[in-house]
C-alpha positions as CSV (number, residue, x, y, z in Angstrom):
1,M,-56.5,3.8,-27.4
2,S,-54.5,0.7,-26.3
3,V,-51.8,1.3,-23.8
4,F,-50.2,-2.1,-24.0
5,S,-48.7,-4.2,-26.8
6,R,-47.4,-7.6,-27.5
7,T,-43.7,-7.9,-28.1
8,N,-41.8,-10.7,-29.7
9,D,-41.7,-12.5,-26.3
10,K,-45.5,-12.9,-26.7
11,L,-46.4,-11.3,-23.3
12,P,-48.5,-8.1,-23.1
13,R,-46.3,-5.2,-22.0
14,M,-47.4,-1.7,-20.7
15,K,-46.2,1.5,-22.3
16,A,-45.0,4.3,-20.1
17,L,-47.7,6.5,-18.5
18,S,-48.1,10.1,-19.7
19,R,-46.8,12.5,-17.1
20,R,-49.4,15.1,-18.3
21,R,-52.6,13.0,-18.4
22,S,-54.8,11.1,-15.9
23,R,-55.6,7.5,-16.5
24,I,-58.0,4.9,-15.2
25,I,-56.1,1.7,-14.3
26,S,-57.7,-1.6,-13.3
27,V,-55.9,-4.5,-11.6
28,L,-56.6,-8.1,-10.6
29,D,-54.8,-9.9,-7.8
30,V,-55.4,-13.6,-8.2
31,G,-54.7,-15.4,-4.9
32,S,-55.4,-18.8,-3.3
33,D,-58.0,-17.4,-0.9
34,K,-59.5,-14.5,-2.8
35,V,-59.5,-12.6,-6.1
36,T,-59.4,-8.8,-5.7
37,C,-60.1,-6.2,-8.4
38,L,-59.2,-2.5,-7.8
39,I,-60.0,0.3,-10.2
40,G,-57.9,3.4,-9.6
41,R,-57.6,6.9,-11.0
42,L,-54.0,8.0,-11.6
43,K,-53.4,11.7,-11.8
44,P,-50.0,13.3,-12.6
45,R,-48.4,14.8,-9.5
46,P,-45.6,17.3,-9.1
47,D,-42.2,16.2,-7.9
48,S,-42.1,15.7,-4.2
49,E,-39.7,14.6,-1.4
50,V,-42.5,12.3,-0.2
51,L,-42.5,9.1,-2.3
52,P,-40.2,10.9,-4.9
53,N,-40.4,7.9,-7.4
54,R,-44.2,8.2,-7.7
55,T,-45.2,10.2,-10.8
56,H,-49.0,10.0,-10.1
57,T,-51.3,10.1,-7.2
58,I,-53.6,7.0,-6.9
59,E,-57.2,7.2,-5.9
60,V,-59.1,3.9,-5.7
61,I,-62.6,4.3,-7.0
62,G,-63.7,0.7,-7.3
63,V,-63.1,-2.4,-5.1
64,G,-64.3,-6.0,-5.7
65,H,-63.6,-9.2,-3.7
66,Q,-64.5,-12.7,-4.5
67,R,-63.6,-16.0,-3.0
68,S,-61.0,-17.7,-5.1
69,R,-62.5,-20.7,-7.0
70,G,-60.8,-22.8,-9.6
71,I,-57.4,-21.4,-8.6
72,K,-54.8,-23.0,-6.3
73,S,-51.6,-21.2,-5.4
74,G,-52.2,-18.9,-8.3
75,V,-52.6,-21.8,-10.8
76,V,-55.8,-22.2,-12.7
77,V,-57.1,-25.7,-12.0
78,D,-60.7,-25.1,-13.2
79,L,-61.1,-22.7,-16.0
80,E,-64.8,-22.2,-15.7
81,A,-64.8,-21.7,-11.9
82,A,-61.8,-19.2,-12.3
83,E,-63.7,-17.3,-14.9
84,H,-66.8,-16.9,-12.7
85,S,-64.6,-15.7,-9.7
86,I,-62.9,-13.1,-11.9
87,R,-66.2,-12.0,-13.6
88,H,-68.0,-11.5,-10.3
89,C,-65.0,-9.7,-8.7
90,V,-64.7,-7.3,-11.6
91,D,-68.4,-6.7,-11.7
92,A,-68.4,-5.6,-8.1
93,A,-65.5,-3.1,-8.7
94,E,-67.2,-1.8,-11.9
95,R,-70.5,-1.1,-10.0
96,M,-68.7,0.8,-7.3
97,A,-66.6,2.8,-9.8
98,G,-69.6,3.4,-12.1
99,L,-67.7,2.4,-15.2
100,T,-66.9,-0.6,-17.4
101,I,-63.3,-1.8,-17.8
102,E,-61.8,-3.7,-20.7
103,S,-58.3,-4.6,-19.5
104,L,-56.4,-5.5,-16.3
105,I,-53.0,-5.7,-14.9
106,V,-52.8,-9.2,-13.4
107,S,-50.6,-10.6,-10.6
108,V,-48.6,-13.7,-11.1
109,T,-47.6,-16.1,-8.2
110,A,-47.7,-19.3,-10.2
111,G,-45.1,-20.5,-12.7
112,R,-42.2,-21.2,-10.2
113,L,-40.7,-17.8,-10.4
114,K,-36.9,-17.8,-10.9
115,S,-34.4,-14.9,-10.9
116,L,-31.6,-14.8,-13.5
117,R,-28.8,-12.3,-13.9
118,G,-27.3,-11.1,-17.2
119,R,-24.3,-8.8,-17.8
120,A,-23.1,-7.2,-21.0
121,E,-20.7,-4.6,-22.2
122,V,-20.5,-2.7,-25.5
123,A,-17.8,-0.4,-27.0
124,T,-18.5,3.3,-27.2
125,R,-15.0,4.2,-28.5
126,G,-14.7,7.4,-26.5
127,N,-17.9,8.8,-27.9
128,A,-20.9,10.1,-26.0
129,V,-23.4,7.4,-24.9
130,T,-26.5,7.4,-27.0
131,E,-30.0,5.9,-26.6
132,A,-29.0,3.3,-29.2
133,D,-26.0,2.3,-27.1
134,M,-28.3,1.9,-24.1
135,N,-30.7,-0.3,-26.1
136,R,-27.9,-2.4,-27.4
137,V,-26.3,-3.1,-24.0
138,F,-29.7,-3.8,-22.4
139,S,-30.6,-6.2,-25.3
140,L,-27.4,-8.1,-24.8
141,A,-27.7,-8.2,-21.0
142,A,-31.3,-9.5,-21.3
143,Q,-30.2,-12.5,-23.5
144,T,-29.6,-14.8,-20.6
145,P,-30.3,-18.5,-21.3
146,I,-33.9,-19.4,-20.3
147,E,-35.1,-23.0,-19.9
148,H,-37.5,-24.4,-22.4
149,G,-41.1,-23.7,-21.5
150,R,-40.3,-20.6,-19.5
151,I,-40.7,-16.9,-20.4
152,A,-39.2,-13.6,-19.2
153,L,-41.7,-11.9,-17.0
154,H,-39.6,-8.9,-16.1
155,S,-36.2,-7.7,-17.4
156,I,-35.0,-4.8,-15.2
157,P,-31.6,-3.1,-15.5
158,F,-30.3,-2.6,-11.9
159,E,-26.7,-1.5,-12.5
160,I,-25.2,0.6,-15.3
161,F,-21.5,1.3,-15.5
162,L,-19.2,3.2,-17.8
163,D,-15.5,2.4,-17.9
164,G,-15.8,0.7,-14.5
165,E,-17.7,3.5,-12.8
166,N,-20.8,2.0,-11.2
167,G,-24.1,3.5,-9.9
168,L,-24.9,5.5,-12.9
169,E,-28.6,6.5,-13.3
170,N,-28.6,7.7,-16.9
171,P,-25.2,7.8,-18.7
172,Q,-26.6,9.2,-21.9
173,G,-24.4,12.0,-23.1
174,M,-21.4,10.9,-21.0
175,V,-18.2,10.0,-22.7
176,G,-16.4,6.7,-22.3
177,E,-14.9,3.6,-23.9
178,R,-17.1,0.8,-22.7
179,L,-20.7,0.8,-21.5
180,G,-22.0,-2.1,-19.4
181,A,-25.2,-3.2,-17.6
182,D,-26.4,-5.8,-15.2
183,M,-30.0,-7.1,-15.8
184,H,-32.4,-8.9,-13.5
185,V,-34.5,-11.3,-15.6
186,L,-37.4,-12.9,-13.7
187,T,-38.7,-15.9,-15.5
188,A,-41.9,-18.0,-15.1
189,E,-43.3,-21.1,-16.6
190,E,-45.4,-20.1,-19.6
191,T,-48.3,-22.6,-19.3
192,P,-49.7,-21.2,-16.0
193,L,-49.6,-17.7,-17.4
194,R,-51.5,-18.8,-20.6
195,N,-54.1,-20.5,-18.5
196,L,-54.5,-17.5,-16.3
197,E,-54.8,-15.3,-19.4
198,A,-57.4,-17.7,-20.8
199,A,-59.5,-17.3,-17.6
200,V,-59.4,-13.5,-17.9
201,N,-60.2,-13.6,-21.6
202,R,-63.2,-15.8,-21.0
203,A,-64.5,-13.1,-18.7
204,H,-64.4,-10.8,-21.8
205,L,-61.3,-8.9,-20.5
206,V,-57.8,-8.4,-21.8
207,V,-54.6,-8.8,-19.8
208,E,-52.8,-5.5,-20.0
209,A,-49.6,-6.7,-18.3
210,F,-48.5,-9.6,-16.0
211,V,-46.7,-8.5,-12.8
212,A,-45.0,-10.8,-10.4
213,T,-46.6,-10.8,-7.0
214,P,-43.4,-10.2,-5.0
215,Y,-42.5,-7.2,-7.3
216,A,-46.0,-5.7,-6.7
217,S,-45.9,-6.2,-3.0
218,G,-42.5,-4.6,-2.6
219,L,-43.6,-1.6,-4.6
220,S,-46.5,-1.2,-2.3
221,V,-45.0,-1.5,1.2
222,L,-41.3,-0.5,0.9
223,V,-40.6,3.2,1.5
224,D,-38.0,4.8,-0.8
225,D,-35.2,4.7,1.7
226,E,-35.7,0.9,2.3
227,A,-35.7,0.2,-1.5
228,A,-32.6,2.4,-2.0
229,M,-30.6,1.0,0.9
230,G,-31.6,-2.6,0.1
231,S,-34.4,-4.5,1.8
232,A,-36.4,-7.8,1.5
233,C,-40.2,-7.9,1.3
234,I,-41.9,-11.2,2.5
235,D,-45.5,-11.5,1.2
236,M,-47.3,-14.3,3.1
237,G,-50.3,-15.4,1.1
238,G,-52.7,-18.3,1.5
239,G,-50.9,-20.9,-0.6
240,S,-47.3,-19.6,-0.8
241,T,-44.9,-17.0,0.6
242,T,-43.0,-14.9,-1.9
243,I,-39.7,-13.1,-1.5
244,S,-38.5,-9.9,-3.2
245,I,-35.3,-8.0,-2.8
246,F,-34.8,-4.4,-3.8
247,Q,-31.5,-2.6,-4.2
248,N,-30.8,0.9,-5.3
249,G,-34.5,1.3,-5.7
250,R,-34.7,-1.6,-8.2
251,F,-36.2,-5.0,-8.0
252,V,-33.2,-7.4,-8.2
253,Y,-34.4,-10.8,-6.9
254,A,-37.4,-13.0,-6.3
255,D,-38.2,-16.4,-4.9
256,S,-41.0,-18.2,-3.2
257,V,-41.7,-21.1,-0.8
258,A,-44.7,-23.3,-1.0
259,L,-46.0,-22.6,2.5
260,G,-48.6,-20.0,3.5
261,G,-51.5,-19.2,5.7
262,N,-53.6,-22.2,4.4
263,H,-51.0,-24.6,5.8
264,I,-51.4,-23.2,9.3
265,T,-55.2,-23.5,8.9
266,M,-54.9,-27.2,7.9
267,D,-52.5,-27.8,10.8
268,L,-55.2,-26.5,13.2
269,A,-57.9,-28.5,11.4
270,R,-55.9,-31.8,11.7
271,G,-54.5,-31.1,15.2
272,L,-57.9,-30.2,16.7
273,S,-60.2,-32.3,14.4
274,L,-62.0,-29.2,13.0
275,R,-63.6,-28.3,9.7
276,P,-61.2,-26.1,7.7
277,E,-63.6,-23.1,7.8
278,H,-63.7,-23.4,11.6
279,A,-60.0,-23.7,11.8
280,E,-59.6,-20.6,9.7
281,R,-61.8,-18.6,12.0
282,L,-60.0,-20.0,15.0
283,K,-56.7,-18.9,13.5
284,V,-57.9,-15.4,12.7
285,M,-59.7,-14.8,16.1
286,H,-57.3,-16.6,18.5
287,G,-54.2,-17.5,16.6
288,C,-50.8,-16.6,18.0
289,T,-47.2,-17.9,17.6
290,L,-46.2,-17.2,21.2
291,S,-47.8,-19.6,23.7
292,E,-46.5,-17.5,26.6
293,L,-48.8,-14.7,25.6
294,M,-51.9,-16.9,25.7
295,D,-54.2,-16.9,28.7
296,D,-55.4,-20.5,29.4
297,R,-57.9,-19.2,32.1
298,E,-60.4,-18.6,29.3
299,P,-60.3,-21.6,26.9
300,V,-61.7,-21.4,23.4
301,Q,-64.9,-23.3,22.5
302,V,-64.7,-25.2,19.2
303,A,-67.0,-27.6,17.4
304,P,-65.3,-31.0,16.6
305,L,-65.3,-32.4,13.1
306,G,-68.6,-33.9,12.1
307,Q,-70.6,-32.1,14.9
308,E,-72.3,-28.7,14.9
309,G,-73.8,-26.5,17.6
310,D,-72.6,-25.1,21.0
311,E,-73.9,-28.1,22.9
312,T,-71.3,-30.3,21.2
313,S,-68.4,-27.9,21.5
314,V,-65.2,-28.7,23.4
315,S,-62.8,-26.5,25.2
316,V,-59.3,-25.9,23.8
317,A,-56.5,-24.2,25.7
318,R,-55.2,-21.1,23.9
319,S,-51.6,-22.2,24.5
320,L,-52.4,-25.4,22.6
321,I,-53.4,-23.3,19.6
322,A,-50.1,-21.5,19.7
323,K,-48.2,-24.7,20.0
324,I,-49.8,-26.1,16.8
325,I,-49.2,-22.8,14.9
326,R,-45.6,-22.1,15.9
327,P,-43.8,-25.0,14.2
328,R,-45.3,-24.3,10.8
329,V,-44.4,-20.6,11.1
330,E,-40.9,-21.4,12.2
331,E,-40.5,-23.8,9.3
332,T,-41.7,-21.1,6.9
333,F,-39.2,-18.5,8.1
334,E,-36.4,-21.1,8.2
335,L,-37.0,-21.7,4.5
336,I,-37.1,-18.0,3.8
337,R,-33.9,-17.5,5.8
338,D,-32.2,-20.2,3.7
339,R,-33.5,-18.7,0.4
340,L,-32.2,-15.2,1.4
341,A,-28.8,-16.7,2.2
342,A,-28.8,-18.6,-1.1
343,S,-29.6,-15.5,-3.1
344,G,-26.1,-14.1,-2.4
345,L,-27.7,-10.7,-1.5
346,G,-27.7,-11.0,2.3
347,H,-25.2,-8.1,2.5
348,V,-27.6,-6.0,0.5
349,I,-30.6,-6.6,2.7
350,G,-28.7,-6.0,5.9
351,K,-31.2,-6.3,8.8
352,R,-34.1,-4.8,6.8
353,V,-37.1,-7.1,6.3
354,V,-40.8,-6.1,5.7
355,L,-43.6,-8.6,6.2
356,T,-46.9,-8.2,4.4
357,G,-49.7,-10.3,2.9
358,G,-52.9,-11.6,4.6
359,A,-51.1,-14.3,6.6
360,S,-48.6,-11.8,8.1
361,Q,-51.3,-10.4,10.5
362,L,-51.1,-13.4,12.8
363,A,-50.3,-12.3,16.4
364,G,-46.7,-12.8,17.5
365,L,-45.5,-13.3,13.9
366,N,-43.0,-10.4,13.9
367,E,-41.3,-11.7,17.0
368,T,-41.0,-15.2,15.6
369,A,-39.7,-13.9,12.3
370,K,-37.0,-11.8,14.2
371,A,-36.0,-14.8,16.3
372,V,-35.6,-17.2,13.3
373,M,-34.1,-14.8,10.7
374,Q,-32.1,-12.7,13.1
375,R,-33.1,-9.5,11.3
376,N,-35.2,-6.5,12.1
377,V,-38.8,-7.1,10.9
378,R,-41.7,-4.7,10.5
379,L,-45.3,-5.2,9.2
380,G,-45.9,-3.5,5.9
381,R,-49.1,-1.9,4.7
382,P,-49.8,-0.2,1.4
383,V,-48.6,3.4,1.3
384,G,-49.4,6.4,-1.0
385,V,-52.9,5.5,-2.0
386,S,-56.3,7.1,-1.2
387,G,-59.9,5.9,-1.5
388,L,-59.4,2.6,0.4
389,S,-61.4,1.9,3.5
390,P,-59.4,1.2,6.7
391,A,-60.1,-2.6,6.3
392,N,-58.7,-2.5,2.7
393,K,-55.5,-0.8,3.8
394,S,-54.3,-3.9,5.5
395,P,-51.3,-6.0,4.4
396,A,-53.7,-8.4,2.6
397,F,-54.1,-5.7,-0.1
398,A,-50.4,-5.0,-0.6
399,T,-50.2,-6.8,-4.0
400,S,-53.4,-5.2,-5.3
401,V,-52.1,-1.7,-4.5
402,G,-48.7,-2.5,-5.9
403,L,-50.3,-3.4,-9.2
404,L,-51.7,0.1,-9.3
405,I,-48.2,1.5,-8.6
406,Y,-46.6,-0.6,-11.3
407,P,-47.5,1.5,-14.3
408,Q,-45.4,4.3,-12.9
409,V,-42.3,2.1,-13.0
410,A,-43.0,0.0,-16.0
411,Q,-40.8,2.2,-18.2
412,T,-37.7,1.1,-16.2
413,E,-38.0,-2.4,-17.6
414,Y,-36.3,-3.4,-20.8
415,V,-38.7,-4.7,-23.4
416,A,-37.2,-6.5,-26.5
417,R,-38.6,-5.1,-29.7
418,T,-39.8,-7.2,-32.6
419,S,-37.2,-5.6,-34.8
420,P,-34.4,-3.9,-32.9
421,A,-33.0,-2.2,-36.0
422,A,-36.3,-0.5,-36.6
423,F,-36.1,1.3,-33.2
424,A,-32.4,2.0,-32.8
425,V,-31.4,5.5,-33.9
426,D,-27.8,6.7,-34.2
427,E,-27.8,10.1,-32.5
428,R,-24.4,10.8,-33.9
429,T,-26.0,11.7,-37.2
430,S,-28.3,14.7,-38.0
431,V,-31.1,12.3,-39.1
432,G,-30.6,10.3,-35.9
433,R,-30.7,13.4,-33.7
434,F,-33.9,14.6,-35.5
435,G,-35.5,11.1,-35.0
436,A,-34.5,11.0,-31.4
437,W,-36.0,14.5,-30.9
438,L,-39.3,13.3,-32.5
439,K,-39.4,10.2,-30.3
440,R,-38.8,12.2,-27.1
441,S,-41.3,15.0,-28.0
442,F,-44.2,12.8,-29.3
């Protein structure tokens, strides 16, 4: 049975997970360097003080990796090449899991993600707040003006208030005069999403839901206290670096800068006249942002551009590698610092920043990030998932694991119905109360 639907905004949306049934969920993380497919078994879990917002345990039963082809910074630039990357990646995960999948939750980095805020209030006239009132205020708050060619990717209520009282979790049944809500609406350009969906469809698969990469990464690496108190998650990918801010456990802001690990690689390739693949290996094996930590007594041997073999290699001081890497890293964190300041949520984040993503594993990166952003920084790895090998529990898999977590929080999003009147029930009447009971029970 299908667990997703298309609403009047034309994007596929997930329905809430059953708290009584296990489910197989498959996800696809589309990055600049690699495409990753995970297949996970989600089983209902009892309430726990450990990860209290998780309703299911996650066991990964299938993993597939493929070099990203036909995709640049999350944008499909060659439909056929992207299709082949996706197909081979999914095939590998299916073979490991021993099953065939039909649909995927897909990450979105492209489309120039942009956060908007909406606020609305409705009159309740001293009556108890009903589900219909909640739907009405969410619908109004979600109606923020969106530029032509863009589409709402996520609409998440992050603040509900009744007669000026903030911080309400669920005001249904409470009495008041005016009910209000603040909504975070994350938008993206529609064309890149459609092209990504076309590549998935050509691989004979269906997109179950699109999830913004910064949202998924934050779900994966932020512990509940960090998300509740307010924290920023910085996901450093190959082609770009995304920013997400969580407050009161909700996703309230996203942004990105067009700098990532590939830019560091190309700086090394140009600065040392190396082939990009050799520069990438040099970065991974010997890269560091702090030249004072590098020992020049043992220089690194590299093959110059256009030459192969050890007999043509030249010696490069380790401190020189760090001096080439550091300016790009500093530039990236300066841009992130400026974006965080422009968000107006610096007071929410405080000193709490979590770094994740494949490019975050560079030696000395935490220290450089602390120095530039003047905040406490820790390296974030996926938490609360089993079945992954130690190599796959690295920050490079934060988004993929976050996509597996997403179905557990999908119900917190507001989804506009095709016909709001058809779904709204007035619980003040006997028929409305009976209808609401049926909806909650079945």
